[in-house]
Jmol script that loads the backbone (N, CA, C; Angstrom):
load data "model"
ATOM      1  N   MET A   1     173.291 102.666   3.524  1.00  0.00           N
ATOM      2  CA  MET A   1     172.547 102.331   4.704  1.00  0.00           C
ATOM      3  C   MET A   1     172.365 100.830   4.746  1.00  0.00           C
ATOM      4  N   SER A   2     172.792 100.224   5.786  1.00  0.00           N
ATOM      5  CA  SER A   2     172.627  98.789   5.958  1.00  0.00           C
ATOM      6  C   SER A   2     171.399  98.547   6.807  1.00  0.00           C
ATOM      7  N   SER A   3     170.391  97.908   6.248  1.00  0.00           N
ATOM      8  CA  SER A   3     169.157  97.691   6.991  1.00  0.00           C
ATOM      9  C   SER A   3     169.337  96.655   8.089  1.00  0.00           C
ATOM     10  N   GLY A   4     170.490  95.970   8.130  1.00  0.00           N
ATOM     11  CA  GLY A   4     170.731  94.957   9.126  1.00  0.00           C
ATOM     12  C   GLY A   4     171.122  95.521  10.483  1.00  0.00           C
ATOM     13  N   MET A   5     171.763  96.699  10.507  1.00  0.00           N
ATOM     14  CA  MET A   5     172.173  97.286  11.779  1.00  0.00           C
ATOM     15  C   MET A   5     170.971  97.896  12.469  1.00  0.00           C
ATOM     16  N   ARG A   6     170.970  97.786  13.785  1.00  0.00           N
ATOM     17  CA  ARG A   6     169.848  98.306  14.554  1.00  0.00           C
ATOM     18  C   ARG A   6     170.372  99.099  15.745  1.00  0.00           C
ATOM     19  N   MET A   7     169.607 100.074  16.152  1.00  0.00           N
ATOM     20  CA  MET A   7     169.932 100.874  17.317  1.00  0.00           C
ATOM     21  C   MET A   7     169.196 100.263  18.501  1.00  0.00           C
ATOM     22  N   PRO A   8     169.924  99.632  19.450  1.00  0.00           N
ATOM     23  CA  PRO A   8     169.249  99.013  20.585  1.00  0.00           C
ATOM     24  C   PRO A   8     168.956 100.031  21.685  1.00  0.00           C
ATOM     25  N   ALA A   9     167.848  99.860  22.335  1.00  0.00           N
ATOM     26  CA  ALA A   9     167.490 100.656  23.499  1.00  0.00           C
ATOM     27  C   ALA A   9     167.085  99.675  24.588  1.00  0.00           C
ATOM     28  N   VAL A  10     167.845  99.635  25.657  1.00  0.00           N
ATOM     29  CA  VAL A  10     167.565  98.692  26.730  1.00  0.00           C
ATOM     30  C   VAL A  10     166.603  99.353  27.709  1.00  0.00           C
ATOM     31  N   GLU A  11     165.512  98.702  27.931  1.00  0.00           N
ATOM     32  CA  GLU A  11     164.488  99.191  28.847  1.00  0.00           C
ATOM     33  C   GLU A  11     164.376  98.203  30.013  1.00  0.00           C
ATOM     34  N   ARG A  12     163.640  98.573  31.003  1.00  0.00           N
ATOM     35  CA  ARG A  12     163.447  97.732  32.176  1.00  0.00           C
ATOM     36  C   ARG A  12     162.755  96.418  31.814  1.00  0.00           C
ATOM     37  N   LEU A  13     161.839  96.480  30.854  1.00  0.00           N
ATOM     38  CA  LEU A  13     161.070  95.290  30.498  1.00  0.00           C
ATOM     39  C   LEU A  13     161.673  94.508  29.341  1.00  0.00           C
ATOM     40  N   GLY A  14     162.726  95.007  28.746  1.00  0.00           N
ATOM     41  CA  GLY A  14     163.328  94.310  27.613  1.00  0.00           C
ATOM     42  C   GLY A  14     164.125  95.254  26.750  1.00  0.00           C
ATOM     43  N   LYS A  15     164.286  94.870  25.494  1.00  0.00           N
ATOM     44  CA  LYS A  15     165.110  95.646  24.567  1.00  0.00           C
ATOM     45  C   LYS A  15     164.282  96.001  23.335  1.00  0.00           C
ATOM     46  N   ILE A  16     164.464  97.213  22.852  1.00  0.00           N
ATOM     47  CA  ILE A  16     163.808  97.682  21.635  1.00  0.00           C
ATOM     48  C   ILE A  16     164.900  97.929  20.617  1.00  0.00           C
ATOM     49  N   GLU A  17     164.732  97.400  19.414  1.00  0.00           N
ATOM     50  CA  GLU A  17     165.699  97.632  18.349  1.00  0.00           C
ATOM     51  C   GLU A  17     165.021  98.383  17.217  1.00  0.00           C
ATOM     52  N   VAL A  18     165.677  99.458  16.772  1.00  0.00           N
ATOM     53  CA  VAL A  18     165.152 100.274  15.683  1.00  0.00           C
ATOM     54  C   VAL A  18     166.123 100.162  14.510  1.00  0.00           C
ATOM     55  N   SER A  19     165.618  99.773  13.349  1.00  0.00           N
ATOM     56  CA  SER A  19     166.491  99.595  12.184  1.00  0.00           C
ATOM     57  C   SER A  19     166.922 100.942  11.620  1.00  0.00           C
ATOM     58  N   GLN A  20     168.033 100.923  10.913  1.00  0.00           N
ATOM     59  CA  GLN A  20     168.514 102.134  10.256  1.00  0.00           C
ATOM     60  C   GLN A  20     167.481 102.615   9.237  1.00  0.00           C
ATOM     61  N   ARG A  21     166.804 101.693   8.589  1.00  0.00           N
ATOM     62  CA  ARG A  21     165.788 102.071   7.602  1.00  0.00           C
ATOM     63  C   ARG A  21     164.639 102.834   8.270  1.00  0.00           C
ATOM     64  N   ALA A  22     164.241 102.407   9.453  1.00  0.00           N
ATOM     65  CA  ALA A  22     163.178 103.102  10.181  1.00  0.00           C
ATOM     66  C   ALA A  22     163.630 104.510  10.569  1.00  0.00           C
ATOM     67  N   ILE A  23     164.871 104.627  11.039  1.00  0.00           N
ATOM     68  CA  ILE A  23     165.411 105.940  11.396  1.00  0.00           C
ATOM     69  C   ILE A  23     165.476 106.826  10.150  1.00  0.00           C
ATOM     70  N   ALA A  24     165.896 106.251   9.026  1.00  0.00           N
ATOM     71  CA  ALA A  24     165.971 107.006   7.776  1.00  0.00           C
ATOM     72  C   ALA A  24     164.596 107.488   7.352  1.00  0.00           C
ATOM     73  N   SER A  25     163.593 106.674   7.534  1.00  0.00           N
ATOM     74  CA  SER A  25     162.225 107.056   7.178  1.00  0.00           C
ATOM     75  C   SER A  25     161.736 108.226   8.031  1.00  0.00           C
ATOM     76  N   ILE A  26     162.022 108.183   9.319  1.00  0.00           N
ATOM     77  CA  ILE A  26     161.650 109.279  10.230  1.00  0.00           C
ATOM     78  C   ILE A  26     162.371 110.561   9.820  1.00  0.00           C
ATOM     79  N   ALA A  27     163.663 110.453   9.541  1.00  0.00           N
ATOM     80  CA  ALA A  27     164.459 111.617   9.151  1.00  0.00           C
ATOM     81  C   ALA A  27     163.990 112.210   7.833  1.00  0.00           C
ATOM     82  N   ALA A  28     163.699 111.355   6.855  1.00  0.00           N
ATOM     83  CA  ALA A  28     163.242 111.835   5.543  1.00  0.00           C
ATOM     84  C   ALA A  28     161.908 112.557   5.663  1.00  0.00           C
ATOM     85  N   ASP A  29     161.003 112.012   6.457  1.00  0.00           N
ATOM     86  CA  ASP A  29     159.702 112.650   6.645  1.00  0.00           C
ATOM     87  C   ASP A  29     159.852 114.028   7.275  1.00  0.00           C
ATOM     88  N   ALA A  30     160.714 114.128   8.286  1.00  0.00           N
ATOM     89  CA  ALA A  30     160.944 115.428   8.939  1.00  0.00           C
ATOM     90  C   ALA A  30     161.597 116.408   7.968  1.00  0.00           C
ATOM     91  N   ALA A  31     162.505 115.918   7.144  1.00  0.00           N
ATOM     92  CA  ALA A  31     163.200 116.800   6.198  1.00  0.00           C
ATOM     93  C   ALA A  31     162.229 117.378   5.167  1.00  0.00           C
ATOM     94  N   VAL A  32     161.396 116.527   4.561  1.00  0.00           N
ATOM     95  CA  VAL A  32     160.510 117.036   3.500  1.00  0.00           C
ATOM     96  C   VAL A  32     159.405 117.936   4.046  1.00  0.00           C
ATOM     97  N   ARG A  33     159.146 117.860   5.345  1.00  0.00           N
ATOM     98  CA  ARG A  33     158.156 118.751   5.958  1.00  0.00           C
ATOM     99  C   ARG A  33     158.762 120.113   6.324  1.00  0.00           C
ATOM    100  N   SER A  34     160.059 120.240   6.177  1.00  0.00           N
ATOM    101  CA  SER A  34     160.752 121.479   6.528  1.00  0.00           C
ATOM    102  C   SER A  34     160.546 122.538   5.456  1.00  0.00           C
ATOM    103  N   TYR A  35     160.483 123.781   5.896  1.00  0.00           N
ATOM    104  CA  TYR A  35     160.311 124.905   4.983  1.00  0.00           C
ATOM    105  C   TYR A  35     161.451 124.955   3.972  1.00  0.00           C
ATOM    106  N   GLY A  36     161.112 125.150   2.709  1.00  0.00           N
ATOM    107  CA  GLY A  36     162.101 125.341   1.660  1.00  0.00           C
ATOM    108  C   GLY A  36     162.565 124.072   0.982  1.00  0.00           C
ATOM    109  N   VAL A  37     162.093 122.911   1.445  1.00  0.00           N
ATOM    110  CA  VAL A  37     162.516 121.641   0.849  1.00  0.00           C
ATOM    111  C   VAL A  37     161.562 121.256  -0.275  1.00  0.00           C
ATOM    112  N   VAL A  38     162.133 121.030  -1.467  1.00  0.00           N
ATOM    113  CA  VAL A  38     161.353 120.567  -2.618  1.00  0.00           C
ATOM    114  C   VAL A  38     161.215 119.054  -2.548  1.00  0.00           C
ATOM    115  N   GLY A  39     162.281 118.364  -2.121  1.00  0.00           N
ATOM    116  CA  GLY A  39     162.235 116.913  -2.006  1.00  0.00           C
ATOM    117  C   GLY A  39     163.582 116.346  -1.613  1.00  0.00           C
ATOM    118  N   MET A  40     163.610 115.029  -1.509  1.00  0.00           N
ATOM    119  CA  MET A  40     164.835 114.304  -1.195  1.00  0.00           C
ATOM    120  C   MET A  40     165.479 113.870  -2.503  1.00  0.00           C
ATOM    121  N   ALA A  41     166.799 113.741  -2.487  1.00  0.00           N
ATOM    122  CA  ALA A  41     167.545 113.328  -3.674  1.00  0.00           C
ATOM    123  C   ALA A  41     168.445 112.165  -3.315  1.00  0.00           C
ATOM    124  N   SER A  42     168.846 111.437  -4.322  1.00  0.00           N
ATOM    125  CA  SER A  42     169.798 110.357  -4.127  1.00  0.00           C
ATOM    126  C   SER A  42     171.149 110.960  -3.740  1.00  0.00           C
ATOM    127  N   ALA A  43     171.939 110.185  -3.011  1.00  0.00           N
ATOM    128  CA  ALA A  43     173.268 110.646  -2.625  1.00  0.00           C
ATOM    129  C   ALA A  43     174.173 110.801  -3.840  1.00  0.00           C
ATOM    130  N   ARG A  44     173.859 110.081  -4.896  1.00  0.00           N
ATOM    131  CA  ARG A  44     174.659 110.160  -6.124  1.00  0.00           C
ATOM    132  C   ARG A  44     173.957 111.040  -7.151  1.00  0.00           C
ATOM    133  N   LEU A  45     174.724 111.936  -7.718  1.00  0.00           N
ATOM    134  CA  LEU A  45     174.182 112.774  -8.780  1.00  0.00           C
ATOM    135  C   LEU A  45     174.226 111.985 -10.089  1.00  0.00           C
ATOM    136  N   LYS A  46     173.182 112.090 -10.883  1.00  0.00           N
ATOM    137  CA  LYS A  46     173.134 111.411 -12.177  1.00  0.00           C
ATOM    138  C   LYS A  46     173.382 112.448 -13.258  1.00  0.00           C
ATOM    139  N   ASP A  47     174.480 112.293 -13.978  1.00  0.00           N
ATOM    140  CA  ASP A  47     174.877 113.248 -15.013  1.00  0.00           C
ATOM    141  C   ASP A  47     174.974 114.670 -14.453  1.00  0.00           C
ATOM    142  N   GLY A  48     175.397 114.782 -13.197  1.00  0.00           N
ATOM    143  CA  GLY A  48     175.568 116.085 -12.567  1.00  0.00           C
ATOM    144  C   GLY A  48     174.269 116.730 -12.106  1.00  0.00           C
ATOM    145  N   LEU A  49     173.158 116.001 -12.211  1.00  0.00           N
ATOM    146  CA  LEU A  49     171.863 116.534 -11.808  1.00  0.00           C
ATOM    147  C   LEU A  49     171.287 115.748 -10.640  1.00  0.00           C
ATOM    148  N   ALA A  50     170.619 116.449  -9.754  1.00  0.00           N
ATOM    149  CA  ALA A  50     169.960 115.793  -8.630  1.00  0.00           C
ATOM    150  C   ALA A  50     168.633 115.221  -9.103  1.00  0.00           C
ATOM    151  N   GLU A  51     168.402 113.978  -8.779  1.00  0.00           N
ATOM    152  CA  GLU A  51     167.152 113.316  -9.143  1.00  0.00           C
ATOM    153  C   GLU A  51     166.254 113.265  -7.914  1.00  0.00           C
ATOM    154  N   LEU A  52     165.065 113.881  -8.012  1.00  0.00           N
ATOM    155  CA  LEU A  52     164.128 113.849  -6.899  1.00  0.00           C
ATOM    156  C   LEU A  52     163.612 112.434  -6.716  1.00  0.00           C
ATOM    157  N   LEU A  53     163.552 111.999  -5.462  1.00  0.00           N
ATOM    158  CA  LEU A  53     163.052 110.668  -5.155  1.00  0.00           C
ATOM    159  C   LEU A  53     161.537 110.704  -4.990  1.00  0.00           C
ATOM    160  N   ARG A  54     160.891 109.628  -5.379  1.00  0.00           N
ATOM    161  CA  ARG A  54     159.442 109.522  -5.195  1.00  0.00           C
ATOM    162  C   ARG A  54     159.122 109.389  -3.706  1.00  0.00           C
ATOM    163  N   ARG A  55     157.926 109.755  -3.347  1.00  0.00           N
ATOM    164  CA  ARG A  55     157.496 109.756  -1.942  1.00  0.00           C
ATOM    165  C   ARG A  55     157.753 108.411  -1.253  1.00  0.00           C
ATOM    166  N   GLU A  56     157.535 107.312  -1.969  1.00  0.00           N
ATOM    167  CA  GLU A  56     157.699 105.987  -1.355  1.00  0.00           C
ATOM    168  C   GLU A  56     159.165 105.568  -1.197  1.00  0.00           C
ATOM    169  N   HIS A  57     160.099 106.369  -1.722  1.00  0.00           N
ATOM    170  CA  HIS A  57     161.521 106.034  -1.627  1.00  0.00           C
ATOM    171  C   HIS A  57     162.353 107.146  -0.976  1.00  0.00           C
ATOM    172  N   LEU A  58     161.726 108.002  -0.197  1.00  0.00           N
ATOM    173  CA  LEU A  58     162.432 109.142   0.391  1.00  0.00           C
ATOM    174  C   LEU A  58     163.607 108.731   1.262  1.00  0.00           C
ATOM    175  N   GLU A  59     163.505 107.581   1.931  1.00  0.00           N
ATOM    176  CA  GLU A  59     164.585 107.159   2.831  1.00  0.00           C
ATOM    177  C   GLU A  59     165.884 106.879   2.082  1.00  0.00           C
ATOM    178  N   ARG A  60     165.826 106.754   0.762  1.00  0.00           N
ATOM    179  CA  ARG A  60     167.051 106.556  -0.027  1.00  0.00           C
ATOM    180  C   ARG A  60     167.898 107.826  -0.079  1.00  0.00           C
ATOM    181  N   GLY A  61     167.326 108.931   0.325  1.00  0.00           N
ATOM    182  CA  GLY A  61     168.052 110.187   0.390  1.00  0.00           C
ATOM    183  C   GLY A  61     168.652 110.438   1.770  1.00  0.00           C
ATOM    184  N   VAL A  62     168.710 109.383   2.584  1.00  0.00           N
ATOM    185  CA  VAL A  62     169.214 109.485   3.953  1.00  0.00           C
ATOM    186  C   VAL A  62     170.208 108.349   4.200  1.00  0.00           C
ATOM    187  N   VAL A  63     171.326 108.691   4.833  1.00  0.00           N
ATOM    188  CA  VAL A  63     172.282 107.677   5.279  1.00  0.00           C
ATOM    189  C   VAL A  63     172.377 107.815   6.790  1.00  0.00           C
ATOM    190  N   VAL A  64     172.158 106.705   7.490  1.00  0.00           N
ATOM    191  CA  VAL A  64     172.181 106.691   8.953  1.00  0.00           C
ATOM    192  C   VAL A  64     173.447 105.983   9.425  1.00  0.00           C
ATOM    193  N   HIS A  65     174.122 106.596  10.403  1.00  0.00           N
ATOM    194  CA  HIS A  65     175.321 106.023  11.011  1.00  0.00           C
ATOM    195  C   HIS A  65     175.028 105.781  12.486  1.00  0.00           C
ATOM    196  N   LEU A  66     175.349 104.590  12.968  1.00  0.00           N
ATOM    197  CA  LEU A  66     175.159 104.254  14.371  1.00  0.00           C
ATOM    198  C   LEU A  66     176.515 103.961  14.991  1.00  0.00           C
ATOM    199  N   LYS A  67     176.828 104.666  16.087  1.00  0.00           N
ATOM    200  CA  LYS A  67     178.109 104.433  16.752  1.00  0.00           C
ATOM    201  C   LYS A  67     177.992 104.826  18.222  1.00  0.00           C
ATOM    202  N   ASP A  68     178.402 103.932  19.077  1.00  0.00           N
ATOM    203  CA  ASP A  68     178.434 104.188  20.523  1.00  0.00           C
ATOM    204  C   ASP A  68     177.096 104.687  21.066  1.00  0.00           C
ATOM    205  N   GLY A  69     176.002 104.109  20.603  1.00  0.00           N
ATOM    206  CA  GLY A  69     174.689 104.493  21.101  1.00  0.00           C
ATOM    207  C   GLY A  69     174.205 105.850  20.632  1.00  0.00           C
ATOM    208  N   ARG A  70     174.860 106.389  19.617  1.00  0.00           N
ATOM    209  CA  ARG A  70     174.458 107.692  19.082  1.00  0.00           C
ATOM    210  C   ARG A  70     174.191 107.560  17.590  1.00  0.00           C
ATOM    211  N   VAL A  71     173.381 108.461  17.099  1.00  0.00           N
ATOM    212  CA  VAL A  71     172.954 108.416  15.703  1.00  0.00           C
ATOM    213  C   VAL A  71     173.556 109.592  14.936  1.00  0.00           C
ATOM    214  N   GLY A  72     174.008 109.314  13.724  1.00  0.00           N
ATOM    215  CA  GLY A  72     174.435 110.354  12.797  1.00  0.00           C
ATOM    216  C   GLY A  72     173.571 110.232  11.551  1.00  0.00           C
ATOM    217  N   VAL A  73     173.156 111.353  10.997  1.00  0.00           N
ATOM    218  CA  VAL A  73     172.268 111.340   9.839  1.00  0.00           C
ATOM    219  C   VAL A  73     172.838 112.242   8.745  1.00  0.00           C
ATOM    220  N   ASP A  74     172.972 111.693   7.540  1.00  0.00           N
ATOM    221  CA  ASP A  74     173.338 112.472   6.359  1.00  0.00           C
ATOM    222  C   ASP A  74     172.112 112.547   5.473  1.00  0.00           C
ATOM    223  N   LEU A  75     171.714 113.764   5.120  1.00  0.00           N
ATOM    224  CA  LEU A  75     170.531 113.989   4.282  1.00  0.00           C
ATOM    225  C   LEU A  75     170.954 114.560   2.942  1.00  0.00           C
ATOM    226  N   TYR A  76     170.255 114.169   1.894  1.00  0.00           N
ATOM    227  CA  TYR A  76     170.498 114.674   0.546  1.00  0.00           C
ATOM    228  C   TYR A  76     169.191 115.280   0.067  1.00  0.00           C
ATOM    229  N   VAL A  77     169.179 116.610  -0.072  1.00  0.00           N
ATOM    230  CA  VAL A  77     167.932 117.316  -0.356  1.00  0.00           C
ATOM    231  C   VAL A  77     168.052 118.230  -1.570  1.00  0.00           C
ATOM    232  N   VAL A  78     166.896 118.562  -2.101  1.00  0.00           N
ATOM    233  CA  VAL A  78     166.769 119.597  -3.120  1.00  0.00           C
ATOM    234  C   VAL A  78     165.905 120.669  -2.474  1.00  0.00           C
ATOM    235  N   ILE A  79     166.386 121.911  -2.518  1.00  0.00           N
ATOM    236  CA  ILE A  79     165.625 122.975  -1.869  1.00  0.00           C
ATOM    237  C   ILE A  79     165.090 123.972  -2.891  1.00  0.00           C
ATOM    238  N   GLU A  80     164.181 124.770  -2.408  1.00  0.00           N
ATOM    239  CA  GLU A  80     163.485 125.764  -3.229  1.00  0.00           C
ATOM    240  C   GLU A  80     164.451 126.866  -3.656  1.00  0.00           C
ATOM    241  N   TYR A  81     164.478 127.138  -4.946  1.00  0.00           N
ATOM    242  CA  TYR A  81     165.286 128.229  -5.482  1.00  0.00           C
ATOM    243  C   TYR A  81     164.790 129.541  -4.880  1.00  0.00           C
ATOM    244  N   GLY A  82     165.706 130.381  -4.470  1.00  0.00           N
ATOM    245  CA  GLY A  82     165.350 131.688  -3.921  1.00  0.00           C
ATOM    246  C   GLY A  82     165.296 131.723  -2.405  1.00  0.00           C
ATOM    247  N   THR A  83     165.391 130.566  -1.757  1.00  0.00           N
ATOM    248  CA  THR A  83     165.423 130.554  -0.294  1.00  0.00           C
ATOM    249  C   THR A  83     166.869 130.711   0.169  1.00  0.00           C
ATOM    250  N   ARG A  84     167.041 131.074   1.398  1.00  0.00           N
ATOM    251  CA  ARG A  84     168.382 131.212   1.963  1.00  0.00           C
ATOM    252  C   ARG A  84     168.873 129.817   2.352  1.00  0.00           C
ATOM    253  N   VAL A  85     169.844 129.313   1.600  1.00  0.00           N
ATOM    254  CA  VAL A  85     170.308 127.933   1.744  1.00  0.00           C
ATOM    255  C   VAL A  85     170.758 127.633   3.165  1.00  0.00           C
ATOM    256  N   SER A  86     171.511 128.510   3.778  1.00  0.00           N
ATOM    257  CA  SER A  86     172.024 128.252   5.128  1.00  0.00           C
ATOM    258  C   SER A  86     170.889 128.132   6.148  1.00  0.00           C
ATOM    259  N   GLU A  87     169.889 128.996   6.031  1.00  0.00           N
ATOM    260  CA  GLU A  87     168.758 128.954   6.965  1.00  0.00           C
ATOM    261  C   GLU A  87     167.912 127.708   6.755  1.00  0.00           C
ATOM    262  N   VAL A  88     167.671 127.363   5.503  1.00  0.00           N
ATOM    263  CA  VAL A  88     166.895 126.154   5.215  1.00  0.00           C
ATOM    264  C   VAL A  88     167.641 124.931   5.742  1.00  0.00           C
ATOM    265  N   GLY A  89     168.936 124.859   5.505  1.00  0.00           N
ATOM    266  CA  GLY A  89     169.736 123.740   5.989  1.00  0.00           C
ATOM    267  C   GLY A  89     169.714 123.617   7.502  1.00  0.00           C
ATOM    268  N   ARG A  90     169.849 124.734   8.187  1.00  0.00           N
ATOM    269  CA  ARG A  90     169.812 124.745   9.659  1.00  0.00           C
ATOM    270  C   ARG A  90     168.445 124.283  10.161  1.00  0.00           C
ATOM    271  N   ASN A  91     167.389 124.740   9.505  1.00  0.00           N
ATOM    272  CA  ASN A  91     166.029 124.365   9.877  1.00  0.00           C
ATOM    273  C   ASN A  91     165.810 122.862   9.674  1.00  0.00           C
ATOM    274  N   ILE A  92     166.283 122.333   8.550  1.00  0.00           N
ATOM    275  CA  ILE A  92     166.155 120.899   8.276  1.00  0.00           C
ATOM    276  C   ILE A  92     166.872 120.105   9.364  1.00  0.00           C
ATOM    277  N   ALA A  93     168.101 120.491   9.678  1.00  0.00           N
ATOM    278  CA  ALA A  93     168.893 119.766  10.680  1.00  0.00           C
ATOM    279  C   ALA A  93     168.188 119.758  12.039  1.00  0.00           C
ATOM    280  N   GLN A  94     167.635 120.893  12.449  1.00  0.00           N
ATOM    281  CA  GLN A  94     166.936 120.966  13.732  1.00  0.00           C
ATOM    282  C   GLN A  94     165.685 120.096  13.726  1.00  0.00           C
ATOM    283  N   ASN A  95     164.913 120.159  12.637  1.00  0.00           N
ATOM    284  CA  ASN A  95     163.687 119.364  12.549  1.00  0.00           C
ATOM    285  C   ASN A  95     163.977 117.866  12.576  1.00  0.00           C
ATOM    286  N   VAL A  96     165.008 117.450  11.852  1.00  0.00           N
ATOM    287  CA  VAL A  96     165.361 116.025  11.800  1.00  0.00           C
ATOM    288  C   VAL A  96     165.871 115.553  13.156  1.00  0.00           C
ATOM    289  N   LYS A  97     166.735 116.325  13.773  1.00  0.00           N
ATOM    290  CA  LYS A  97     167.279 115.961  15.091  1.00  0.00           C
ATOM    291  C   LYS A  97     166.139 115.791  16.090  1.00  0.00           C
ATOM    292  N   PHE A  98     165.232 116.746  16.127  1.00  0.00           N
ATOM    293  CA  PHE A  98     164.108 116.689  17.059  1.00  0.00           C
ATOM    294  C   PHE A  98     163.225 115.470  16.779  1.00  0.00           C
ATOM    295  N   ALA A  99     162.875 115.234  15.515  1.00  0.00           N
ATOM    296  CA  ALA A  99     161.975 114.130  15.164  1.00  0.00           C
ATOM    297  C   ALA A  99     162.586 112.773  15.489  1.00  0.00           C
ATOM    298  N   VAL A 100     163.851 112.593  15.164  1.00  0.00           N
ATOM    299  CA  VAL A 100     164.505 111.307  15.412  1.00  0.00           C
ATOM    300  C   VAL A 100     164.661 111.067  16.916  1.00  0.00           C
ATOM    301  N   GLU A 101     165.123 112.062  17.649  1.00  0.00           N
ATOM    302  CA  GLU A 101     165.290 111.899  19.093  1.00  0.00           C
ATOM    303  C   GLU A 101     163.950 111.622  19.775  1.00  0.00           C
ATOM    304  N   LYS A 102     162.919 112.311  19.347  1.00  0.00           N
ATOM    305  CA  LYS A 102     161.583 112.108  19.925  1.00  0.00           C
ATOM    306  C   LYS A 102     161.073 110.706  19.621  1.00  0.00           C
ATOM    307  N   ALA A 103     161.285 110.237  18.403  1.00  0.00           N
ATOM    308  CA  ALA A 103     160.747 108.945  17.986  1.00  0.00           C
ATOM    309  C   ALA A 103     161.483 107.767  18.614  1.00  0.00           C
ATOM    310  N   ILE A 104     162.807 107.843  18.703  1.00  0.00           N
ATOM    311  CA  ILE A 104     163.555 106.669  19.176  1.00  0.00           C
ATOM    312  C   ILE A 104     164.137 106.837  20.573  1.00  0.00           C
ATOM    313  N   GLY A 105     164.104 108.049  21.110  1.00  0.00           N
ATOM    314  CA  GLY A 105     164.594 108.266  22.464  1.00  0.00           C
ATOM    315  C   GLY A 105     166.096 108.120  22.627  1.00  0.00           C
ATOM    316  N   MET A 106     166.832 108.273  21.524  1.00  0.00           N
ATOM    317  CA  MET A 106     168.286 108.168  21.566  1.00  0.00           C
ATOM    318  C   MET A 106     168.871 109.479  21.048  1.00  0.00           C
ATOM    319  N   PRO A 107     170.069 109.853  21.533  1.00  0.00           N
ATOM    320  CA  PRO A 107     170.646 111.128  21.087  1.00  0.00           C
ATOM    321  C   PRO A 107     171.137 111.084  19.638  1.00  0.00           C
ATOM    322  N   VAL A 108     170.919 112.174  18.945  1.00  0.00           N
ATOM    323  CA  VAL A 108     171.434 112.346  17.587  1.00  0.00           C
ATOM    324  C   VAL A 108     172.687 113.200  17.700  1.00  0.00           C
ATOM    325  N   ALA A 109     173.816 112.620  17.347  1.00  0.00           N
ATOM    326  CA  ALA A 109     175.098 113.308  17.484  1.00  0.00           C
ATOM    327  C   ALA A 109     175.265 114.396  16.440  1.00  0.00           C
ATOM    328  N   ARG A 110     174.802 114.112  15.211  1.00  0.00           N
ATOM    329  CA  ARG A 110     174.957 115.106  14.150  1.00  0.00           C
ATOM    330  C   ARG A 110     173.967 114.847  13.035  1.00  0.00           C
ATOM    331  N   VAL A 111     173.623 115.931  12.348  1.00  0.00           N
ATOM    332  CA  VAL A 111     172.810 115.874  11.132  1.00  0.00           C
ATOM    333  C   VAL A 111     173.545 116.695  10.091  1.00  0.00           C
ATOM    334  N   THR A 112     173.910 116.057   8.990  1.00  0.00           N
ATOM    335  CA  THR A 112     174.589 116.743   7.898  1.00  0.00           C
ATOM    336  C   THR A 112     173.610 116.884   6.741  1.00  0.00           C
ATOM    337  N   VAL A 113     173.398 118.115   6.303  1.00  0.00           N
ATOM    338  CA  VAL A 113     172.478 118.379   5.193  1.00  0.00           C
ATOM    339  C   VAL A 113     173.308 118.666   3.949  1.00  0.00           C
ATOM    340  N   ASN A 114     173.141 117.821   2.934  1.00  0.00           N
ATOM    341  CA  ASN A 114     173.820 117.982   1.651  1.00  0.00           C
ATOM    342  C   ASN A 114     172.799 118.473   0.638  1.00  0.00           C
ATOM    343  N   VAL A 115     172.971 119.694   0.159  1.00  0.00           N
ATOM    344  CA  VAL A 115     172.052 120.256  -0.826  1.00  0.00           C
ATOM    345  C   VAL A 115     172.513 119.795  -2.204  1.00  0.00           C
ATOM    346  N   GLN A 116     171.710 118.930  -2.819  1.00  0.00           N
ATOM    347  CA  GLN A 116     172.046 118.345  -4.107  1.00  0.00           C
ATOM    348  C   GLN A 116     171.592 119.216  -5.277  1.00  0.00           C
ATOM    349  N   GLY A 117     170.705 120.145  -5.009  1.00  0.00           N
ATOM    350  CA  GLY A 117     170.242 121.011  -6.075  1.00  0.00           C
ATOM    351  C   GLY A 117     169.240 122.029  -5.605  1.00  0.00           C
ATOM    352  N   LEU A 118     168.962 122.992  -6.465  1.00  0.00           N
ATOM    353  CA  LEU A 118     167.952 124.018  -6.231  1.00  0.00           C
ATOM    354  C   LEU A 118     166.912 123.903  -7.340  1.00  0.00           C
ATOM    355  N   ARG A 119     165.658 124.004  -6.983  1.00  0.00           N
ATOM    356  CA  ARG A 119     164.602 123.901  -7.982  1.00  0.00           C
ATOM    357  C   ARG A 119     163.484 124.877  -7.650  1.00  0.00           C
ATOM    358  N   VAL A 120     162.808 125.309  -8.698  1.00  0.00           N
ATOM    359  CA  VAL A 120     161.587 126.073  -8.520  1.00  0.00           C
ATOM    360  C   VAL A 120     160.499 125.037  -8.317  1.00  0.00           C
ATOM    361  N   SER A 121     159.816 125.095  -7.176  1.00  0.00           N
ATOM    362  CA  SER A 121     158.784 124.090  -6.894  1.00  0.00           C
ATOM    363  C   SER A 121     157.526 124.406  -7.691  1.00  0.00           C
ATOM    364  N   ASP A 122     156.690 123.393  -7.861  1.00  0.00           N
ATOM    365  CA  ASP A 122     155.404 123.574  -8.535  1.00  0.00           C
ATOM    366  C   ASP A 122     154.546 124.527  -7.720  1.00  0.00           C
ATOM    367  N   GLN A 123     153.854 125.389  -8.370  1.00  0.00           N
ATOM    368  CA  GLN A 123     152.987 126.335  -7.676  1.00  0.00           C
ATOM    369  C   GLN A 123     151.638 125.735  -7.340  1.00  0.00           C
ATOM    370  N   ASN A 124     151.379 124.512  -7.775  1.00  0.00           N
ATOM    371  CA  ASN A 124     150.089 123.840  -7.517  1.00  0.00           C
ATOM    372  C   ASN A 124     149.973 123.410  -6.103  1.00  0.00           C
TER     373      ASN A 124
END
end "model"
wireframe off; spacefill off
backbone 0.3
color backbone group
């Protein structure tokens, strides 16, 4: 994710630019609020294991692509063991698409959910 690229939105009174990092933050927040998500993971596996990202670094589990005024989002998540992976993934994609489009007012062309691992979440 290059924090230098921005998604421009031209309005009557001027232009609004939203950074890829801001979009990633919105997407990560929507993803972790989705049912069945234990947390966000880095795009790279360390020793074949998914490393959960701390709350303050969740956007590192998101890669944002900007092209032709449209947004593409790649998410790297760890989901709850025992949930239906396909349903959780579909739910995450819908939640992220809705949150990003609502927040920035630009169309999201695609959301790709990459499940980096399954974990039993803390019962606390």
